[in-house]
C-alpha positions as CSV (number, residue, x, y, z in Angstrom):
1,M,0.0,0.0,0.0
2,T,2.8,2.4,0.9
3,S,4.4,1.7,-2.5
4,T,1.1,2.5,-4.2
5,H,0.7,5.8,-2.4
6,S,4.4,6.7,-3.1
7,R,3.9,6.2,-6.8
8,A,0.6,8.1,-6.6
9,R,2.3,11.0,-4.9
10,R,5.1,11.2,-7.5
11,A,2.5,11.1,-10.3
12,G,0.4,13.7,-8.5
13,V,3.3,16.1,-8.1
14,A,4.3,15.6,-11.8
15,A,0.7,16.3,-12.9
16,F,0.7,19.4,-10.7
17,V,3.9,20.8,-12.0
18,G,3.1,20.0,-15.7
19,T,-0.5,21.4,-15.5
20,T,0.7,24.5,-13.6
21,I,3.1,25.3,-16.5
22,E,0.4,24.6,-19.1
23,W,-2.2,26.7,-17.4
24,Y,0.3,29.5,-16.7
25,D,0.8,29.7,-20.4
26,F,-2.9,29.6,-21.1
27,Y,-3.8,32.2,-18.5
28,V,-1.1,34.6,-19.5
29,Y,-2.8,34.8,-22.9
30,A,-6.2,35.2,-21.2
31,T,-5.0,38.0,-19.0
32,A,-3.3,39.7,-21.9
33,A,-6.5,39.3,-24.0
34,A,-8.5,41.1,-21.3
35,L,-6.0,43.9,-20.8
36,V,-3.9,44.7,-23.9
37,F,-4.4,42.5,-26.9
38,G,-7.4,44.5,-28.1
39,P,-5.6,47.8,-28.8
40,L,-2.3,46.1,-29.7
41,F,-3.6,43.5,-32.3
42,F,-7.2,44.6,-33.0
43,P,-7.2,48.5,-32.9
44,S,-10.6,50.0,-33.2
45,E,-12.4,53.2,-32.3
46,D,-14.7,51.1,-30.1
47,P,-13.0,49.7,-27.0
48,L,-15.8,47.1,-26.6
49,A,-15.1,45.9,-30.1
50,E,-11.4,45.6,-29.3
51,T,-12.2,43.5,-26.3
52,A,-14.7,41.3,-28.2
53,A,-12.1,40.7,-30.9
54,A,-9.4,39.8,-28.4
55,F,-11.8,37.3,-26.7
56,A,-12.6,35.8,-30.1
57,T,-9.0,34.8,-30.5
58,F,-9.1,33.5,-26.9
59,A,-12.0,31.3,-28.1
60,I,-9.9,29.9,-31.0
61,A,-7.9,27.7,-28.6
62,F,-11.0,26.1,-27.3
63,L,-12.3,25.4,-30.8
64,V,-9.2,23.4,-31.6
65,R,-9.0,21.6,-28.2
66,P,-11.1,18.7,-29.3
67,F,-8.6,18.1,-32.2
68,G,-5.8,18.2,-29.6
69,G,-7.7,15.7,-27.6
70,I,-8.1,13.4,-30.5
71,L,-4.5,13.7,-31.6
72,F,-2.9,13.3,-28.2
73,G,-5.5,10.9,-26.9
74,H,-4.5,8.6,-29.8
75,I,-0.9,8.9,-28.8
76,G,-1.7,8.4,-25.1
77,D,-3.8,5.3,-25.7
78,K,-1.3,3.8,-28.2
79,L,2.1,4.8,-27.0
80,G,1.5,5.9,-23.4
81,R,0.4,8.8,-21.3
82,R,3.9,10.1,-20.5
83,V,4.9,10.3,-24.2
84,S,1.8,12.4,-25.0
85,L,2.3,14.7,-22.0
86,V,6.0,15.5,-22.9
87,I,4.9,16.5,-26.5
88,T,2.0,18.7,-25.2
89,L,4.3,20.5,-22.8
90,L,6.8,21.3,-25.5
91,L,4.2,22.5,-27.9
92,M,2.5,24.8,-25.4
93,G,5.8,26.3,-24.3
94,V,7.1,27.0,-27.8
95,A,3.8,28.6,-28.8
96,T,3.7,30.8,-25.7
97,V,7.3,32.0,-26.1
98,L,6.6,32.9,-29.8
99,V,3.5,35.0,-28.8
100,G,5.9,37.0,-26.6
101,C,8.1,37.7,-29.7
102,L,5.2,38.8,-32.0
103,P,5.2,42.2,-33.6
104,T,2.0,44.1,-33.1
105,Y,-0.6,45.4,-35.6
106,E,1.2,48.8,-35.7
107,T,4.3,47.1,-37.0
108,I,3.2,44.5,-39.5
109,G,-0.6,45.1,-39.9
110,I,-3.0,42.3,-40.5
111,M,-0.3,39.6,-40.2
112,A,-0.1,40.4,-36.5
113,P,-3.5,39.1,-35.5
114,I,-3.2,36.2,-38.0
115,L,0.0,35.0,-36.4
116,L,-1.5,35.5,-32.9
117,I,-4.5,33.4,-33.9
118,L,-2.2,30.6,-35.2
119,L,-0.1,30.5,-32.1
120,R,-3.3,30.5,-29.9
121,A,-4.5,27.5,-31.9
122,L,-1.3,25.7,-31.1
123,Q,-1.9,26.5,-27.4
124,G,-5.3,25.0,-27.8
125,L,-4.0,21.8,-29.4
126,A,-1.5,21.4,-26.5
127,V,-4.1,21.9,-23.7
128,G,-6.6,19.7,-25.5
129,G,-4.2,16.7,-25.0
130,E,-2.6,17.9,-21.7
131,W,-5.4,17.9,-19.2
132,G,-6.7,14.4,-20.0
133,G,-3.3,12.8,-19.8
134,A,-2.3,14.6,-16.6
135,V,-5.6,13.5,-15.0
136,L,-5.1,9.9,-16.0
137,M,-1.5,9.8,-14.7
138,S,-2.6,11.0,-11.3
139,V,-5.9,9.1,-11.0
140,E,-4.7,5.8,-12.5
141,H,-1.7,5.7,-10.1
142,A,-4.0,6.4,-7.1
143,P,-5.6,3.8,-4.8
144,E,-9.3,3.3,-5.4
145,K,-10.4,5.2,-2.3
146,S,-8.1,8.1,-2.9
147,K,-8.7,8.9,-6.6
148,T,-10.5,12.2,-6.0
149,F,-7.7,13.4,-3.7
150,Y,-4.8,12.5,-6.1
151,G,-6.9,13.8,-9.1
152,G,-6.9,17.1,-7.2
153,F,-3.2,17.4,-7.8
154,T,-3.9,17.9,-11.5
155,Q,-6.6,20.4,-10.7
156,L,-4.2,22.2,-8.4
157,G,-2.2,23.2,-11.4
158,N,-5.1,25.5,-12.6
159,P,-5.1,28.0,-9.7
160,A,-1.3,27.7,-9.5
161,G,-1.0,28.7,-13.1
162,A,-3.6,31.4,-12.7
163,L,-1.8,32.7,-9.6
164,L,1.5,32.9,-11.5
165,A,-0.1,34.6,-14.5
166,S,-2.1,37.2,-12.6
167,G,0.8,37.7,-10.2
168,V,3.3,38.5,-12.9
169,F,0.8,40.9,-14.5
170,A,0.0,42.4,-11.1
171,I,3.7,43.1,-10.5
172,M,4.1,44.6,-14.0
173,S,1.1,46.8,-13.6
174,R,2.9,48.7,-10.8
175,F,5.1,50.1,-13.5
176,G,2.1,51.7,-15.2
177,D,-0.1,51.0,-18.2
178,D,2.4,52.5,-20.6
179,F,5.0,50.0,-19.5
180,I,2.7,47.1,-20.2
181,L,1.5,48.4,-23.6
182,N,5.0,49.3,-24.7
183,G,6.5,45.9,-24.4
184,G,6.0,44.8,-20.7
185,W,3.3,42.5,-21.8
186,R,5.9,40.3,-23.5
187,I,7.7,39.4,-20.3
188,P,5.2,36.8,-18.9
189,F,5.2,35.0,-22.3
190,L,9.0,34.9,-22.5
191,L,9.3,33.5,-18.9
192,S,7.7,30.3,-20.2
193,I,11.0,29.2,-21.6
194,V,12.3,28.6,-18.1
195,L,9.2,26.7,-17.0
196,I,9.4,24.3,-19.9
197,G,12.8,22.9,-18.7
198,V,11.4,22.4,-15.2
199,G,8.3,20.6,-16.5
200,L,10.2,18.2,-18.8
201,W,12.6,17.2,-16.0
202,V,9.7,16.4,-13.7
203,R,7.7,14.4,-16.2
204,Y,10.6,12.2,-17.3
205,R,11.0,11.0,-13.7
206,V,7.5,9.5,-13.5
207,E,6.6,5.9,-14.3
208,E,4.0,5.1,-16.9
209,S,0.4,4.7,-15.8
210,P,-0.2,1.2,-14.3
211,V,-3.6,1.0,-16.0
212,F,-2.0,1.7,-19.4
213,E,0.6,-1.0,-18.8
214,Q,-2.0,-3.7,-18.1
215,K,-2.8,-5.9,-21.1
216,I,-6.3,-4.7,-21.6
217,E,-8.5,-4.8,-24.6
218,G,-8.0,-1.1,-25.2
219,R,-4.3,-1.6,-26.1
220,K,-5.5,-3.7,-29.1
221,Q,-7.6,-0.9,-30.6
222,S,-6.0,0.4,-33.8
223,M,-8.2,3.5,-33.7
224,P,-9.0,4.6,-30.2
225,L,-11.2,7.4,-31.5
226,A,-13.5,4.9,-33.3
227,F,-13.7,2.8,-30.2
228,A,-14.5,5.8,-28.1
229,L,-17.3,7.1,-30.4
230,R,-18.8,3.6,-30.8
231,N,-18.8,2.6,-27.1
232,N,-18.4,5.7,-25.0
233,W,-20.6,8.2,-26.8
234,R,-23.1,8.5,-24.0
235,P,-20.6,9.3,-21.2
236,I,-18.7,11.6,-23.5
237,L,-21.9,13.6,-24.0
238,L,-22.6,13.6,-20.2
239,G,-19.0,14.7,-19.6
240,I,-19.5,17.7,-21.9
241,G,-22.6,18.6,-19.9
242,L,-20.7,18.3,-16.7
243,L,-18.3,21.2,-17.5
244,P,-20.3,24.5,-17.9
245,I,-19.3,25.9,-14.5
246,S,-16.0,24.0,-14.1
247,T,-14.7,25.5,-17.3
248,G,-17.0,28.3,-18.7
249,G,-18.0,29.6,-15.3
250,Y,-14.4,29.9,-14.3
251,Y,-13.6,32.2,-17.2
252,L,-16.7,34.3,-16.5
253,A,-15.5,34.8,-12.9
254,T,-12.0,35.7,-14.0
255,T,-11.4,36.8,-17.7
256,F,-14.9,38.3,-18.3
257,A,-15.0,39.8,-14.8
258,T,-11.6,41.5,-15.4
259,A,-12.7,43.0,-18.7
260,Y,-16.2,44.0,-17.3
261,A,-14.7,45.7,-14.3
262,T,-11.9,47.6,-16.0
263,G,-14.0,48.6,-19.1
264,E,-16.6,51.3,-19.6
265,P,-18.6,52.5,-17.7
266,I,-17.2,50.9,-14.5
267,S,-13.5,51.6,-15.1
268,I,-12.1,50.2,-12.0
269,N,-8.3,50.5,-11.9
270,A,-6.7,47.3,-13.4
271,Q,-4.4,47.1,-10.5
272,V,-7.3,46.5,-8.1
273,I,-8.8,43.7,-10.2
274,L,-5.4,42.0,-10.8
275,D,-4.6,42.1,-7.1
276,A,-8.0,40.7,-6.3
277,M,-7.6,37.9,-8.9
278,T,-4.1,37.1,-7.6
279,I,-5.3,36.7,-4.0
280,A,-8.3,34.7,-5.2
281,S,-6.1,32.4,-7.1
282,F,-3.9,31.8,-4.0
283,I,-6.9,31.0,-1.9
284,E,-8.3,28.6,-4.5
285,F,-4.8,27.0,-4.6
286,V,-5.0,26.5,-0.8
287,V,-8.5,25.0,-0.7
288,T,-8.3,22.7,-3.8
289,L,-6.7,19.7,-2.3
290,P,-8.8,19.8,0.9
291,V,-11.9,19.9,-1.2
292,A,-10.6,17.0,-3.3
293,W,-9.9,15.1,0.0
294,L,-13.5,15.7,1.0
295,G,-14.6,14.3,-2.3
296,D,-13.3,10.9,-1.2
297,K,-14.9,11.2,2.2
298,W,-18.3,12.6,1.3
299,G,-18.6,11.5,-2.3
300,R,-17.2,13.4,-5.3
301,K,-20.6,14.0,-6.8
302,N,-21.9,15.5,-3.5
303,I,-19.0,18.0,-3.5
304,M,-19.8,18.8,-7.1
305,Y,-23.5,19.6,-6.2
306,L,-22.3,21.8,-3.3
307,G,-19.9,23.6,-5.6
308,L,-22.5,24.3,-8.3
309,L,-25.0,25.8,-5.8
310,T,-22.5,28.0,-4.0
311,S,-21.0,29.1,-7.3
312,V,-24.3,30.7,-8.3
313,L,-24.8,32.2,-4.8
314,T,-21.4,33.9,-5.0
315,F,-21.1,34.8,-8.7
316,A,-24.3,36.9,-8.7
317,P,-23.2,39.2,-5.9
318,F,-19.7,39.4,-7.3
319,M,-21.0,40.8,-10.5
320,L,-23.5,43.1,-8.8
321,I,-21.0,44.8,-6.5
322,L,-18.5,45.7,-9.2
323,P,-20.2,48.9,-10.3
324,G,-20.0,50.2,-6.7
325,R,-16.2,50.0,-6.8
326,V,-16.0,49.1,-3.1
327,E,-12.5,47.5,-3.0
328,P,-12.9,45.3,0.1
329,L,-16.1,43.8,-1.4
330,I,-14.4,43.2,-4.7
331,F,-11.5,41.3,-2.9
332,L,-14.0,39.4,-0.8
333,F,-16.3,38.1,-3.5
334,A,-13.5,37.5,-6.0
335,S,-12.2,35.0,-3.4
336,L,-15.5,33.6,-2.4
337,V,-16.6,32.7,-5.9
338,R,-13.2,30.9,-6.5
339,I,-13.6,28.9,-3.3
340,A,-17.1,27.9,-4.4
341,M,-15.9,27.0,-7.9
342,S,-13.1,24.9,-6.5
343,A,-15.8,22.4,-5.4
344,T,-16.8,22.1,-9.1
345,Y,-13.2,21.8,-10.3
346,A,-11.4,19.7,-7.7
347,P,-13.5,16.5,-8.1
348,I,-14.0,16.8,-11.9
349,A,-10.7,14.9,-12.6
350,A,-11.8,11.8,-10.8
351,I,-15.5,12.1,-12.0
352,L,-14.5,12.3,-15.7
353,A,-11.7,9.7,-15.5
354,Q,-14.0,7.1,-13.8
355,M,-16.8,7.7,-16.3
356,F,-14.8,5.6,-18.8
357,R,-13.4,2.1,-18.5
358,P,-9.7,1.8,-19.5
359,Q,-10.3,1.0,-23.2
360,A,-9.6,4.3,-25.1
361,R,-9.9,6.2,-21.9
362,Y,-7.4,8.9,-22.8
363,T,-9.2,9.7,-26.1
364,S,-12.6,9.6,-24.4
365,I,-11.7,12.0,-21.5
366,A,-9.7,14.3,-23.8
367,L,-12.5,14.5,-26.3
368,S,-15.2,15.0,-23.6
369,Y,-13.2,17.8,-21.9
370,G,-12.0,19.3,-25.2
371,V,-15.5,19.7,-26.7
372,G,-16.9,20.8,-23.3
373,A,-14.2,23.4,-22.9
374,A,-14.7,24.6,-26.5
375,I,-18.4,25.1,-26.0
376,W,-18.5,26.5,-22.5
377,A,-15.1,28.1,-21.8
378,G,-14.4,29.2,-25.4
379,F,-17.5,31.2,-25.9
380,S,-18.6,32.2,-22.4
381,P,-16.5,35.4,-22.1
382,W,-17.4,36.4,-25.6
383,F,-21.1,35.6,-25.2
384,A,-21.3,37.4,-21.9
385,T,-19.7,40.5,-23.5
386,Q,-22.4,40.4,-26.2
387,L,-25.2,39.9,-23.6
388,I,-24.0,43.1,-21.9
389,A,-24.0,44.9,-25.3
390,W,-27.5,43.6,-26.2
391,T,-29.2,44.0,-22.8
392,G,-27.1,46.6,-21.0
393,D,-27.8,44.5,-17.8
394,I,-25.5,42.2,-15.9
395,W,-28.4,40.1,-14.8
396,S,-28.4,38.5,-18.3
397,V,-25.0,37.1,-17.6
398,I,-26.0,35.9,-14.1
399,A,-29.0,34.1,-15.7
400,M,-26.7,32.4,-18.2
401,F,-24.4,31.3,-15.4
402,T,-27.3,29.9,-13.4
403,G,-28.6,27.9,-16.4
404,M,-25.1,26.5,-16.9
405,A,-25.1,25.3,-13.3
406,V,-28.4,23.6,-13.6
407,L,-27.3,21.6,-16.7
408,A,-24.1,20.6,-14.9
409,A,-26.0,19.3,-11.9
410,I,-28.3,17.2,-14.1
411,C,-25.4,15.6,-16.0
412,T,-23.5,15.0,-12.7
413,R,-26.5,13.0,-11.5
414,L,-26.5,10.9,-14.7
415,A,-22.8,10.3,-14.9
416,P,-21.6,6.7,-14.5
417,Q,-18.7,5.9,-12.2
418,H,-16.5,2.7,-12.7
419,S,-13.9,1.1,-10.6
420,D,-10.4,0.3,-12.0
421,E,-10.3,-2.6,-9.5
422,A,-13.3,-4.3,-11.2
423,P,-12.7,-6.4,-14.4
424,A,-13.2,-4.4,-17.6
425,T,-15.8,-6.9,-18.7
426,A,-17.9,-6.8,-15.5
427,S,-21.4,-5.6,-15.6
428,F,-22.3,-2.6,-13.4
429,T,-25.5,-2.0,-11.5
430,A,-27.0,1.3,-10.4
431,R,-25.8,0.7,-6.8
432,T,-23.5,3.5,-5.6
433,D,-21.3,3.7,-2.5
434,T,-20.3,6.8,-0.6
435,T,-17.5,7.7,-3.0
436,G,-19.9,7.8,-6.0
437,I,-18.4,4.6,-7.6
438,R,-20.7,2.1,-9.1
439,Q,-19.9,-1.3,-7.7
440,P,-20.0,-4.6,-9.6
């Protein structure tokens, strides 16, 4: 048992480090899209149009994520999870560094946004294959009764990456807006080159997933995608429906909230919002593993239900207090909503991983998460911006957020949960234990 937990810890730490780097790269772009990419790459007389255009390029990464899931899911199911994860880390790092080297619209005209979109697409391909593989490395190494906790290490990379990204921008903002617009924005992207080396060193030290190494039927599939679509189509659809708040809601509470608060007519100082988001990311980082631990004690689905409810109850007041510009309230609710949403994010790794039996599991989870993220996260900030333009009322965004939470709750209720300790050919009944795993 000690040996099992030791391997699980190594895999969990590797998943945490790798996903931290991947999400740092991803959130650096998201923060830059909210703050500077509009005027630098999509200059317009309308600031709202600049922001919408920047968010549209933000969405590009989510549109290509399913293709990344298919590509790297195939590699992960055929050659191994570790091989796939090393490639995704390199791809993400190179794309991020190149964004930091791009000339702006003022220098090369229309080629600037075109190149930005292409590099953003490469980021999307990398993340599309990264998350599913990191989840499987941590969850498949874990003992059956601790899968939610060790899966939480992968989820820990999200707030850690967000903390690094918002923290770097928060530090730079102290030098003034002119510093950021005149080249300072490049620094967070170029820093990624250091992180790539760290991530590669950590990932090479971890053993391959024990579930992958077993001689299961999934290893014989010449086309994991065909197997996944033929046999796993229902849980794939449910997995997509699980993700509105875990993915899209997260970007509404961070990227959209940043743009909404700093734009017209609210015009809160960007320093205030960046500081609030940095503190919120740190608090989410602290609570993620305890929440994942509770998922093994109380049931991962129960934690998900709790997170969905409290996310709605904190997101609404967060949006409503922003026009008042009361800084203590902004800091308070920015953190409260992230605590609530950690309960929708911490258990999702184990829930999604255990929705699929080992055959073509990487492809299935990557496709489910990639399509779900493309739909919910890719378009949520853009659609919320359009809702504000159409209605002039933040309640329209709150209503959208609430509807997303209801859908996620329904799909959570219907999601199957399988045990890796049970034979792959066993039949499963509807009986569920306290961890939310269907028993043979």
